[in-house]
C-alpha positions in Angstrom: 116.6 92.2 104.6 119.5 94.6 104.6 120.8 93.6 108.1 121.8 90.2 106.8 124.4 91.8 104.6 125.9 94.1 107.2 128.7 91.7 108.3 130.1 91.7 104.7 129.6 95.5 104.3 132.6 97.8 104.4 133.3 99.5 107.7 132.0 103.0 108.1 134.4 104.0 111.0 135.8 102.6 114.2 134.7 103.5 117.7 136.1 102.8 121.1 133.9 101.4 123.9 133.8 103.8 126.9 132.1 101.5 129.4 129.9 98.5 129.8 127.9 99.7 132.8 124.3 99.2 131.7 121.3 99.7 134.0 119.0 97.5 132.1 121.0 95.3 129.8 124.0 93.0 130.1 126.5 94.2 127.6 129.7 93.2 129.4 129.5 89.8 127.7 129.8 91.2 124.2 131.7 94.5 124.6 135.0 95.3 126.3 135.8 98.7 127.6 138.7 100.3 125.8 138.5 98.1 122.8 137.9 99.4 119.2 134.9 98.1 117.2 134.1 98.4 113.5 130.8 100.3 112.8 128.8 98.7 110.1 125.6 100.9 110.4 124.5 103.8 112.4 121.1 105.4 113.3 120.2 108.4 115.4 120.1 106.3 118.6 122.1 103.1 117.9 125.4 102.0 116.5 125.7 98.5 114.9 129.1 97.0 115.5 130.9 93.7 115.1 131.0 92.7 118.8 133.1 90.2 120.7 131.0 87.3 119.4 131.9 88.1 115.8 128.3 89.0 115.0 126.6 92.4 114.4 125.1 93.9 117.6 123.1 97.1 118.0 124.1 99.2 121.0 123.2 102.7 122.4 125.7 105.4 121.3 126.3 106.2 125.0 128.7 103.1 125.2 131.1 104.5 122.6 133.3 107.5 122.0 
């Protein structure tokens, strides 16, 4: 399972969170607007970052710049 190794993987890039206004999900608990996050993996629709809890979380790209 590759996702178990993502936390120790080198950072691809850093992104800044634009907003935490979600219609369906509660992301304000794990993301802070204006804060930079380390990207560990990226797909066409999602970015996997180390969030405020210190774990890897997958979020829509619309939350980031």
